[in-house]
Structures are given as C-alpha cells and as structure tokens.
C-alpha positions in Angstrom: 0.0 0.0 0.0 1.3 3.5 -0.9 1.5 6.5 1.4 0.0 9.9 0.8 3.3 11.5 -0.3 3.7 8.9 -3.0 0.1 9.3 -4.1 0.3 13.1 -4.5 3.9 13.1 -5.7 2.9 11.2 -8.8 0.2 13.7 -9.6 2.5 16.7 -9.0 5.2 15.3 -11.2 3.1 14.2 -14.1 0.0 16.4 -14.4 1.5 18.9 -16.8 -0.9 21.8 -17.3 -3.9 19.9 -15.9 -5.9 21.9 -13.4 -5.9 20.3 -10.0 -8.6 20.3 -7.2 -7.4 19.0 -3.9 -9.0 18.3 -0.5 -7.6 18.6 3.0 -4.9 16.0 3.4 -3.8 16.1 -0.3 -3.9 19.9 -0.1 -1.3 20.0 2.6 1.0 17.5 0.8 0.7 19.5 -2.4 1.6 22.6 -0.4 4.8 21.0 0.7 5.6 19.7 -2.8 4.9 23.1 -4.4 6.9 25.0 -1.8 9.9 22.8 -2.7 9.4 23.1 -6.4 8.2 26.7 -6.5 5.2 25.9 -8.7 1.6 26.7 -7.6 -0.3 27.4 -10.9 -3.5 25.7 -11.7 -4.6 24.4 -8.3 -7.6 25.1 -6.2 -8.4 23.7 -2.8 -11.9 22.7 -1.7 -11.3 23.8 1.9 -13.5 24.7 3.7 -15.9 23.1 1.3 -15.6 19.5 2.5 -17.4 17.3 0.1 -17.2 19.8 -2.7 -14.2 18.6 -4.7 -16.3 16.7 -7.3 -18.5 19.8 -7.9 -15.5 22.1 -8.2 -13.7 19.7 -10.6 -16.8 19.2 -12.7 -17.3 23.0 -13.0 -13.7 23.5 -14.2 -13.9 20.5 -16.6 -17.0 21.9 -18.2 -15.7 25.4 -18.4 -12.3 24.4 -19.7 -12.9 21.4 -22.0 -9.5 21.8 -23.6 -7.7 21.3 -20.3 -7.4 18.1 -18.3 -8.8 18.4 -14.7 -7.6 16.2 -11.9 -9.5 15.9 -8.6 -7.7 14.6 -5.5 -10.6 13.8 -3.3 -10.7 12.2 0.2 -12.8 9.2 1.2 -14.5 11.1 4.1 -15.1 14.1 1.9 -16.6 12.1 -1.0 -18.8 10.2 1.4 -20.5 13.5 2.3 -21.6 14.0 -1.3 -21.8 10.7 -3.0 -24.4 12.1 -5.3 -21.7 14.1 -6.9 -20.5 10.9 -8.6 -23.9 10.6 -10.4 -23.8 14.3 -11.3 -20.3 14.0 -12.8 -21.3 10.8 -14.7 -24.4 12.5 -16.1 -22.5 15.5 -17.4 -19.8 13.2 -18.8 -16.8 15.5 -19.0 -14.2 13.8 -21.1 -11.3 15.7 -19.6 -11.9 14.7 -15.9 -9.8 12.3 -13.8 -11.4 11.9 -10.3 -9.1 10.3 -7.7 -10.1 9.4 -4.2 -7.6 8.8 -1.5 -9.0 5.9 0.5 -7.2 5.7 3.8 -10.2 4.8 6.0 -9.9 7.8 8.3 -11.0 11.4 8.7 -8.9 14.1 10.4 -6.1 11.8 9.4 -2.8 12.6 11.1 -4.7 13.9 14.1 -7.4 11.8 15.7 -7.6 9.4 12.7 -11.3 8.9 13.2 -12.5 5.9 11.2 -14.7 6.5 8.2 -17.6 4.2 7.3 -15.7 2.8 4.4 -14.7 -0.7 5.6 -15.4 -2.8 2.5 -16.8 0.2 0.6 -15.7 0.1 -3.0 -15.6 3.6 -4.3 -14.5 2.5 -7.8 -17.4 0.2 -8.1 -19.8 2.9 -7.0 -18.3 5.3 -9.6 -18.6 2.6 -12.3 -22.3 2.0 -11.3 -23.0 5.7 -11.5 -21.7 5.8 -15.1 -18.1 6.9 -15.1 -16.5 5.7 -18.3 -13.7 3.9 -16.5 -13.0 3.2 -12.8 -10.3 1.2 -11.1 -8.7 0.5 -7.7 -4.9 0.8 -7.2 -3.0 -0.3 -4.1 0.6 -0.1 -5.1 2.7 3.1 -5.5 4.6 1.8 -8.5 1.4 0.8 -10.2 0.0 4.2 -9.6 3.0 5.9 -11.1 2.8 3.7 -14.2 -1.0 4.1 -14.6 -1.4 7.8 -14.0 -0.3 9.1 -17.4 -2.4 6.4 -19.1 -5.5 7.3 -17.0 -4.9 11.1 -17.5 -4.9 10.5 -21.3 -8.2 8.6 -21.3 -11.5 10.1 -22.3 -13.5 10.4 -19.1 -14.9 10.8 -16.7 -12.3 8.4 -15.2 -12.3 7.4 -11.6 -9.4 6.0 -9.5 -9.6 4.7 -5.9 -6.2 4.8 -4.3 -5.7 2.6 -1.2 -3.4 4.8 0.9 -1.9 4.2 4.4 -3.3 6.6 7.1 -0.8 9.2 8.4 0.2 8.3 11.9 -2.1 9.6 14.6 -0.8 12.6 16.6 -3.4 12.9 19.3 -2.5 11.5 22.7 -2.5 12.5 26.3 -1.5 16.1 26.6 -1.8 16.8 22.8 -3.2 20.3 22.0 -4.4 21.0 18.5 -3.1 24.2 17.0 -5.9 26.5 15.7 -6.1 26.5 12.0 -4.9 29.8 10.5 -7.6 32.1 9.1 -5.9 31.9 5.7 -6.9 28.2 5.4 -10.6 29.3 5.3 -10.0 32.0 2.8 -7.6 30.2 0.5 -10.3 28.6 -1.7 -11.5 32.1 -2.8 -7.9 33.4 -3.2 -6.9 30.3 -5.3 -10.1 30.6 -7.4 -9.2 34.2 -8.2 -5.6 33.3 -9.0 -6.8 30.5 -11.2 -9.3 32.8 -13.0 -6.5 35.3 -13.7 -4.2 32.5 -15.0 -6.8 31.2 -17.4 -7.7 34.7 -18.5 -4.1 35.4 -19.4 -4.0 32.2 -21.5 -6.9 33.3 -23.6 -5.5 36.8 -24.4 
C-alpha cells in the first residue's frame, strides 16, 4: 500500500498543465511539494468546502474542456456528497480524472477517526454511477505507471487509491493548533488566481 506523499507526488510530477482540485490531506501535501518546487499554478483547494471537490472539478472541466482536470478527493469528503458521482457521470466531462484517497480515516494525522468505508468500493460505485472507466490501485509503483495512461483517457475516469493513514498525533497532553484564518480564505484566493491565470492564457 502506498503513502499519501507517493500518491500526491505522482500527480504533482506528471499532471503537466492539468488543473488540480485538492482536499484537506492532499492539499497539505501539495503545499509541501509546491513549496519545494516553486510551482503553484492551476490548483484550487476545496477547503472549507468539505465534500465539494467533485463539484469544483466538474465545473472546471465543463468550463475548460480543452484542459485536463484532476480531482484529488478524500474518502471522508466524498462520502459527504456521493451524489456528486452521479452528477459527474451524467454531465460526462471527457477531460476529468477523479481520484479518491481511500485511507479509511478522517482528520487523518490527528485523531484518525475511522470513516464508514470498511469494505466500501468507491471505484465500483463510480462505475455503477456511469463513469466511463474506474479502477482501484493499491501499489505506488502501479499508480506511477498508470497515472499518465489514466490522464490521457477520455473520461470521466475514476481511481480509488488505497493509501496508508498518516500516523495519529493525538494522545494524552496533545493540543491542537488553531487552523490559521488563511486556510478558510484560501479557496477564494486560489479561485481568483486560477481565474487570472486562465484569462491570461486566452489573451
């Protein structure tokens, strides 16, 4: 089973000019990767809109049909709005790759509260909803090999990545740091930055 750094690293390295929508855990990993590489273009975070990644990604895919769009969703997040799978499938964007990080926890890396996903097959649900293609991947090397192929497919395509939970931090005496205000405003800021980037490309 792969870890979250491997899962996000493959996307960061190989997405090219694809637009990227990320949720909480993936968002923080992409923050680290982008800080190291100095590249931040073309990404929008769905925080504090937990459960909204599919809707954001769908909107971008429909508005920018010439660009690939990659969603890095979370299992707890997607469970909040499973109906989004049917909406995506009904709209049928050919340029959309929807990835769910299935680690079986929410608030992963903190309390690691278990999600109700034991035995839940997201890929099968996406397939049943009408995604053109869906598969489940457990191995990091397999994910690295498959990502360019999946990104090149006509979608909507869905991938369920089985990922190890980040080690739990909470224990006796642990105090959670308050999330900075910027985390709640970043979705709007990133949306404006993405809008400006796309507008420059059309000039």
